[in-house]
N, C-alpha and C positions, 0 to 999 in steps of 0.2 A: 505301427506295423504289428501284425499278428504273428507271433513266434511260438513255436512248440520246441521245447528243449527235451531231448531224450537223454536221460541219465540224471541220477539224483546224488551223485558224489560231490566232491569238492568243486570241480569245474562247473557242473550243472547247477549246483546251488548258488555258486558265485554269480554266474551269468543270469540266473533267475532274478536275484535281488537287484543286480545292477541294471538289467534291461527294464524291469518294472519301474525302478526309480527314474529311468530315462524316458518314461511315458509309453513304452510298448505294452501291448496286450500279450501276456506271457502265460503259457501253460507248460508245466513240467511234468513229464511222465517217466515212470520206471522203464527200463529197457524191455521188460516183459509185458508192458501195457501199450503196445503200439496201436491197439484198437481205439485208444483214447486220444490219438494225435489230433483229430479234428481236420479242419481245412485251413491251415495257416499259410502265410506268405513265405515263411522260412521255417525249415526244420533244422535245428542245430544239434548235431550229434556230439554229446559230451560223454562219450563212452571210451573205454580203454582202446589204445591205438590198434591193437590186434583184432578188436571186435568191430571196427568201423565198416569194413567191407561186407561182413555178414549182416550187420544191422542195416546197411544201405540196401542190400539185396532184398530185404523183407519189406521195404517200403514201396508203395504203388507209384509208378511213374506218372508225372504230371507236368505239363508245360506251364502251369500257373503258379508253381512254387519252386523255391530253391532248396536243395538239400546240401547241407554244409557240415564240416567238422571243425574242431578246434585243435587238431593235432599239429604240432610243429614239424614233425618228421615225415608226414604223409603228404603225397600229392593228391590231385583231384582224381587220379586214376582209381582210387578205392571207392569212388562214388558212382562209377558206371553201373547201369546204363541211364542214369537220370539226365535229362536234357539240360537242366540248369543246376550248376554245382558251384560250390565255393568253399573257402576255408578262412578261418578267423582265429589266428593263434596269438594269444596275448603274451608279450615278452615280460611276464610277471609271475611270481610264485603265488599260488592260491592255496594256502594251508587250511582255510576254513571258508564256509559260505559267507559269513559276516565280514571277515577281514578281506577275503578275495573280492567281494562286491565293491568295497571301497577302493581297492587297488585297481580294479578294472577301469575306473573313471580316470581318464587322462593317461592311460597306459599306451605303450607302443604296440601296434598290432601288425603282424605279417598277414597281409590280405591277398587272396588270390581268387580268380573266378568271377562270378556274376557281380555286377556293379552294386547289387544290394549289400554286399559285404562291406564295401566302403561306407555306405550309408549307415550301417549298424555301428561301425567303428566311430564315425563322426558323431553319432548320437550319444556315444559314451565319451565324447570330447577327446578321442584318441588320436594319436599320431600313427600314420600308416606307412609301412614299407612293403615293397613287392620284391619277390625273388623268382628266379627261374627254378624249374624242377631240380636241376642238378646242383643247386645251391642249398636246397632245403636240409639235407642231412647234416652238412657241415654247420649250417645255421643252428640247427637243433642241438648239435653236439656242443657248440659254443654256449648256448643257453644253459645246457646241463652243467657245464663246468662253472659258469658264473653263479648258478644257484646251488645245485646239488653238491658239487665238489667243495664249494665254500663252506657249506654246512658240515660236510664230512671232515673238513680241515678243523673246524671248531670241535668236533668230536675227538680228534687227535690232540688238540690243545687240552681238552678236559681230562683225557687219560694221562697226559704228562703232568698236568697240574695236580691231579689226585695222587699220582706216584710220589710227588714232592710234598705231599701233605697239605696241599692248597686246594683251591676250587676254580672252576671255569670263570666264575664271577670275578675273581681277582685279576684275570687277564683280559676281560672283555673291554675295559676302557682303552687298553693298548690296541686291541684289534679294531675297535671303532675308530680310533685316531688314525691308524694306518690306512683304513679304507677311505677316510676323509682326505688323507694325503694323496691317495691315488686319484680321487675326484679333482683335487685342486691342482696337482702338479704332474699327474700321470704316473704310471707304474715305474718307469725308468728312474725318475728323480725321487720317488717315494721309497725305493729300496734302501734299507739300511742293514746293519748286522754283519756277522762274520763272513757270509758268502759274498756280500758286496765288497768286502775288503780283501778277499782271498785268504782269510785267516783259517788255515787248515788245522792248526793246533787246537783252536777253540772248538771247531766242528768235531774233531776226533775226541775231545774231552766230552762233548755232548753225547756222542754215540756210546761212549763208555758208561755214561751216567743214566741214560734213559732205559726203560724196560725193553727187553729184546723184541717183544711183540710190536713195538712202536718204531723200531729202527728203520724198517723198509720205507715207511711213510716219510720219516724224517729225511732219509737219503734222497728219496724222489723229489721232495720239495727243496732240499738244499741244492740238488743238481739244477732244478728249474731256476733257483735264485742265482746260481753261478752263470747260467746262460743269459739271464736278464742283465746281470752285471757286465757280461762280455758285450752284449748288444749296446749297452750304455757307453762302454769304453770305445767301441768301434764308431760310435756316432759323435764322440767328442772331438772337436777340432784339435789338431796337434799344436 
């Protein structure tokens, strides 16, 4: 398939490499180089979410090609008035072009619109899911929590570790093991620690010991752990 990617950032460079390796003919252009688009079967907009509608409006309408975006939170409405539209959102973090390209192969894709989008996902050996428009924002929020909030949590761990005279690296094996436990037995069974036991004395001691700037994050996560523990208790047969 002849594909033109608009956008040279992390998403654009990741799709560029992955789609080339999958056998597609790919041209990638900067968002200010739309005159270089050519005549592709698919134009894939890998630009910031807020720029998709404006970028789409600058493209010439054609019945012979699909205009698509890779944004998880946007519907096809941002691609009007093009007659053939689609979206292809990878449920995967793309921190760099090289690493992102590897991750795109075999990833899960939220696919909407023209059937060409499913063809592209399958060419990357991907699994596809479909959502209604009113599901997309919650879907994207969930993806943000799974990726971005997990990273932010590790920033919280780093700050606490350094306050104790240690480093993030000292705690990464514990974090990795906990995530493996979630994979193997689910979050309910994987939860351990004072919140899972209702040990308020220990949590109060933690709050007294940690830097004040980190307390609000700790409290928010402790409350989430309490709620998870309560869910577990409510699901346990008497």
